Structure formats: structure tokens, C-alpha cells
N, C-alpha and C positions, 0 to 999 in steps of 0.2 A: 549353762550352769545348772546343777541339780542339787537338791537336798538329799543327802545320803540317808539311807534307812539302816538302822541297826536291826537286821532281820531276826537275830537271836532274841533280842528284847521284845520284838514285835510278836513273836510266836510262842514264847516259853510260858505264857500264862496270861490271865486276864485281870489286869490291875483294876482296882476300883476307880470310879470317876474321880477326877481331880478336885481338890479343894472341898471335899465333902459334898459334891454334887450328887443328886440322886441318879440312879439308872433310869434311862428313858425307855420304857416298855411300850414303844410306839412304832408306827411304820415309817418313821423319819419326819423330822430330825431325830437322830438317835445318838446313843452313847458312842463316842469316838475314842481312838487310841491316843495316848499322850503324844506320840510322834506326829499324828495328824494335826493336833492342836499346835505343836511346836513349829510346824512348817509355816504357820501364819505369822511368825514373829519377825519377818523382814518384809521390806517393801520392794515392789517390782515395777519397772517401767513398762507400761503396756505396749509401747512401740519398740522396746529394746530387743536386741537379738536373743538375749537369754530367755526372755519371756516368749518370744516367738518359737524358740526351741521347745519350751515347756508345752506350748499349745500343740505343736507337732507330735510330741511324745504322747500327750494325752489322747489325741485322735488315733494314733497308731495302736496304743495299748487297748483302747476300747474296741477297735475293729478286730483285734486278735481274739477277743472274747466271743466273737460271732462265728469263727471258723471260716472266714471268707478268704480262702487261699487263692481264689481266682482273681481277686482284686476287682470284683464287680460292685462293691459297696464303698461308701465313704461315710465319714463321721463329721457331723456339724454341731459343735457346741453352741448353745443359745443361752443368753443371759435370762435370768428369771427362774420362777418356780416350775414344777412339773406341769402345772396347768397351762403355763405360757407355752411350753413345748408341745403339748397336745394341740392347742389352738394353732400353733405354727405348722404342725404337721397337717392338720385338716385343711387349713387355709392355703397351704402351699401345694399339696399333692392332689387335692380334689379340684378338678376344673370348675369354673363357675357354672357350667352347665351339667356338672356331674351330680350324682345322687348317692348318698351314703346309707347303708344299712348299719344302724347302731345296735350292738349287742349289749344289753344292760342286765345286770343282776345285782345292782347296788348303786350307791351314790355316784361312783365315778363313771359308770356307763351312762347314767342319766346326765352327768355333767357334760359328757361328750355330745349328747343330744342337745343340751342347752347351748353348747358352743356352736353347733350347726345353726341353731335359731339365730344367734347373734351374727353369724356370718351371712345369714340370708340365703343359705344354700339348701337344696332339697335333701331330705333324709326321711327314713322310716325307722321304726323302732321295734325291736323284740325285747320286751321287759319281762324277765323271769322272776322278779321279786327278790327276796333275800336269801332263799334257801337252796336254789338250784342253778347250775350253769346252763348257758345256751349250748345246744348240741348240734352236731353236724347236719343231721337230717332236718332240723328246724331251719337252719341256715339255707340248705339246699332248696327247701320248699319255698322260702321267702324269695330267693333269687329267681326261681321258676315263675313265681307269681308276679314279679315286677322286673321286666327287662330293662327298665330305665336305671336300675341300680348299677353303679360303676365300681363302688368301693364298699368294703366292710371294715368296720373298726371293732376290735375285740380288746377287752381288758384282760391282761395276762393273769394278774392276781387282784381280785376285787377286795380291797382292804376294809371296806365298810362292814363286810361279813367275814372275810378271811377265805373266801372260795378261790381255789386255784383252778382257773378255767382251762378246758381242754383245747388249747390253741392249735395243736397238731391236727386234731380232728376237724376243727373249724377251717383250718387252712386247706385241707384236702377238699372240703365241700366248696370253698370259695373258688379255687382254681379249677375244679372239675366243671364249674359253671362259667368259666371264662372271665371272672372278676378279679379284683385286686384286694389284698389284705393289708391293713394298717394295724399295728399292735401298740397298745399302751402297756408297756412293760415297766411302768414306773417303779413298782415295789418288788419286782421279781428279777430284773436283769442283774446278772452278777452272781446270783445264787440258784436260779432255775435255768436250765439250758434253753437257749434260743438260737441254736445253730442253724445257719442259713442253708446248710447242706441237708438238714433233716426237716426243717419247717420253713415253708416258702412264705415270704412276705415281701412287700415293696419297701416298707419303712417301719421303724419302731422308735419309740421314745422312752427315755428313762431320765433319772435325776441324780445329781451328785450325792445327795444325802440319804440314799437308800442302801441297797445291798453292797455297794462298794465301800460304804461306811465313811464317806466324806461329810462335808458340812453344806448347808443350803447356800444357793447363790446362782447355780446354773443347772441346766439340763442338757441333753444332747439327743440329736436325731441321727440315726444310722439308716441310710437309705441306698437303694440301687443308684448308681451314677446315672443310668438312663432316666430314672425318675427325677433326679435332681436337675438334669438338663431340661427335661420336659416341663419342669415346674416354673420356668421363667414366665413372669407376668400373671401368675395365678393368684398371688397373695393379695389379701385385703389390707395388709398392714406393712408399713415401712420397717418397723422394728422386728416383726415376726416373719419376715420373708426368708425362708430357709434357702432358697436358691441364691438370693443376694448375699447372704452370710457365707454360703459355700464358695461362691465365685470370688468374694473378697479374700477369703482365707487361701484359696488356691493361688491367687495372684500375688498376695502380699505376705501371707502367713499371719496376718493380723485379724483381730475381731473388728467388725465395722464400727462398733460403739464401745465405750469404756468397759473392759472386761472385769470380772471380779477376781483380780489378780491373786489375792490371798487365798481365795477359795480354790482356785486352780492349783496353787502350790500344795494346799492340803489334800486335794483330790489325787494328785500324783503320788503323794506319800501313801494315801489309802490304796491306790492301785498296786503299789509295790508290796504292801502288806498282803493284799488280796492274792497276788502271785505267790508269795511265800507260803500262803495257806493252801496251796494247790488249786488256786483259781476257783472257777465256778463249782467244780465238784466238791472241793474241800469246804468252801463257804456254805454251800447248800447242805452238806452233811452235818456241819455244826448246827445250823439253824434247825434242821429236822430233829436232831437230838435235843436241842433246847425245847422244841415243841413237845416232843414225846414225854420228856421228864416233867415238864410243867403241866401238861394236860392230865397225865396220870395222877399227879399230886392233887390237882384241883378237883378231879373226880372223886378222890378219896375223901375230900372235904364235903362232897355232896353237890358241887357245881356241875352243871350240864352245859355242853357245847351246843351252840346254835346248829352246827353242821354235823352230819354223819362223818365218820372217820374217812370215808372215801374222798371227800372234798376238802378236808382240812389242809390248808397251806402251811408251809414252814415259816411263814412271814408274820402272821398275826392270827390270833384265835379269839372268836367272840363267845362269851359266856352269858347265859341268862342270869339276871339278878335273882337272888333268892326270894322266895315267897314270904319268908319270915317277917312278921310285923315290925321287928326291931331293925331290920336291914334298911339303911338309907344310903344310897350310893355316894352322896357327897361326903358323908361321914367316913365311909369305907375308903374313899379316895384320899381323904386327909390322913387317915391312919396309915395307909400304905405309903404315902409320901413321907410321913414322919419316920418311917422305917427304911427309907432310901429308895423307894420305887414309885415312879410316876406311871400310872396306867391311863388308858384311854376310855372316855365314855362311849357308849354304843351309838349307832346311827339307825337302829331299827325303828319301825313305826308301830308294829303290832304289840311287842312286849318290851319291857325294859331290859337293857343289856349293858355289858362293858367289854372292852377288848384288852388283851395282853399281847404285846409284841414279842417276837422271838428273835429279832434281828438287832444288830449292833454289837459293840465290843463286849460280849459276855458269853459264858458257856453254861453247860448243864449245872455246874455247881452254883452259879448265880441263880439259876431257875429254881433250884431246890430252896434257896433262901427266899425267893419270891413266894413259893407255896407256904413256907413257914410263916412269912409275914402275913399272908392272907388268912391263915388259920388263927394266928394271934389276934388279928384285927377283928375277926368274927367273934372271938371270945370277949374282946373288949367291948363289943357292941351288944353282947348278950344274945348272940345268934348261935343256936346250937345245931342248926342244919342249914346248909346252903342249897337245899333242894329248890328248884324253880317252881313257879305256879303251874298247876296242871294244864292251864290253857296254853302255856308255852310249848309243852311237850306234845299236846294235841295238835297244835298248829304245825309244829315241825313234822310230825308223822303224816299229817294230811297233805302238806305241800311237797313232802319228799316222796309221796306216792307209796 
């Protein structure tokens, strides 16, 4: 059994959030369509045939987004947040005697390194800071310098800064050196292409509440079947064992432990809406337009982006906080929320910043309202320019080379 989608209603416009809710200008959880919310209004038996069919449909639809026509990959949904899935991937696909090169340029790369510490498995780190992506030549040099490295993990989109990392370039370097690539595509998959025919990797992870525009509750691992088979016995965890979850689903069609049934139903609805929007290409184009309209408007107000245009992702954009003495971020946040928009605080250490997400059930018209709300909020604070402190621009110029 399936919940039918009204595709016309799903694609003819972008209704405001329900019940006066604010738009979530975040990298997930994010603003969802009414149809996604409505899909959660019935209960499902986790062992029932209808729900097993839903799980099978979910896995098949996600695999289709990778371009895997040869059937070399499989999809394994996993209960929990995105970080659960990253840990599951690292703990399942990296052998206990393996070693990982972690590519970090923000909080989520560093979290992968921290995960390796908790796992008690060997790793080394390239940390590029907040402004720049890891590049292929750096990866190649690190692999040449350390033959013990077996795997590399790259963050597809580093949402602490908004950098879209060059995973294709990184992949070429990894496989030229005979190693294996794992990808954290948490906030990019579904809007940024990750076609297995164009970018080689062994496994990737993402989450229900990101670019597919579902709600939080599970993530998923998409991996080569050969890697799934070889992962038996690697995991440090009962609950996070990707091989065991995959083997159970292949045998019974069921999740090993209680699945988030309502979240799965919502995610299937989100996948159908995603398909109606022309899939990865259409979703990515809308997000890119959201970014371009929002960034242009914010720059007119005097705001400056952390990153140069080359590295701006269509997922989330980091702005420096204004230098004006009357600007207080907590006050700005409250004013924006009162106007219907929840923004994100920054995660930088050198200068104060905040972030504005471009993903979720909204379009460029909503983003123009975001800019208008930001301008009005500045005026209410008595801030006549959003120009950042000189040190922020100097730091960006220095680190960007």
C-alpha cells in the first residue's frame, strides 16, 4: 500500500509552512511540504507486508538517484541521525586494521576524525580550516606519504561553512593511488549529483531530512555490494552494523530493530515530490537559484560571505556578522524569527558569523522575503550597514591565498 501524491499540488507553488510555523533556513531539519507532513497521519505495522513494500520502494528509489544501472550497489537505511550513519559507515567498511585519511574543512570533517578516535581505529587528518576545500594533489601527497592508509573520507558539502568540496577531483586522486573513498553526502545527496558512473566511491551516507526534504529519523548508506559483503564482522556496534542490517533486509525485507515507520512514510512522499521536480537536477537548480537570489540581496545590504563565489554551495551560506556596534546576533535572530524565518548561528572560531540555508520547501520568492526581513531587522536594531569587521575580510583574503 502507498500514500498517493497529488503531484500538481506538490509542484505548482510553495505554500507557507503550516500553522504559522517559521521557515527553517537550516541545513536540516528543514521546511517540508504539506503532503510530507500528512503522510505521517497513519500508523504502520513494522513487520507488515505493506511496510516491507514501503522499505523496498524506498531503497529502490534512492538507488535510482545514483545512476547504478549495473546493480553493483545497494541501499541500507539505518535508524538515527546523520552522525549515526557516518559512524556506521566508518565502523563497518574500515577494517579494524585499516587506516583512514580524514579530509576536514569544518565541523563535520572534524567530527569524522572524532568518530575514528571513539572507534579506536587509526586515522590521519588534513585540516584545511574554514575557508578552503581539500584538493586532489594534497590527497595524493598524503597517500604517497603514508602507505598504511586504506580509506579516505570526504565531506561532500561542509555545512559549517557552506563549502561544496570537489569530490570528483578527490575521488580521482584516491583511486589513482589504489585506495578507497567514503563520502559523507549528508546535506548534498539529492540536489548535488553523485553519480556512480562519474564519481567513484565505495560507500556514501545521507539523511532523510536534507535535500530529499523528508523529516528526521533515519539515514541511509549506499554502498557497493562487494563492500557490504566484505564488511561482515568489522563493526564495533550491534545497532550500527551496516552488514547485519543489509543481510536482514535482504533476507526478510524488515529492519532489524524498530523502524521509524512514520518517517519512512513521509520520506516516500518526499521522494515522489523530488521525482516530480525533475529529480537531482531540478532540486539542485531550485536550491542554486535560492542561493543566488539570497546572496545578491544580502550583499546589497552590506553583508559579506565567508567564502568566495567559487566555493559557495547551494545548500547553506555563511555570512560574517556586521561590525556595527549595535549589531547583536541574538537580537537579529529573534527579529528574523518574529518575521517567520529561523536562521542558523555560525560555527567559525576566528570571527562571528551566521548561516542561511537554501534548502527545503521554498523558492526564490521566499528568499527575497528573507532579504527584506534581514534589512528590516537591521533597521530595527539601528544598524545602517552590515559590513563585516576588517579582520574578517583580511582573514578571508589571507587564507584564500
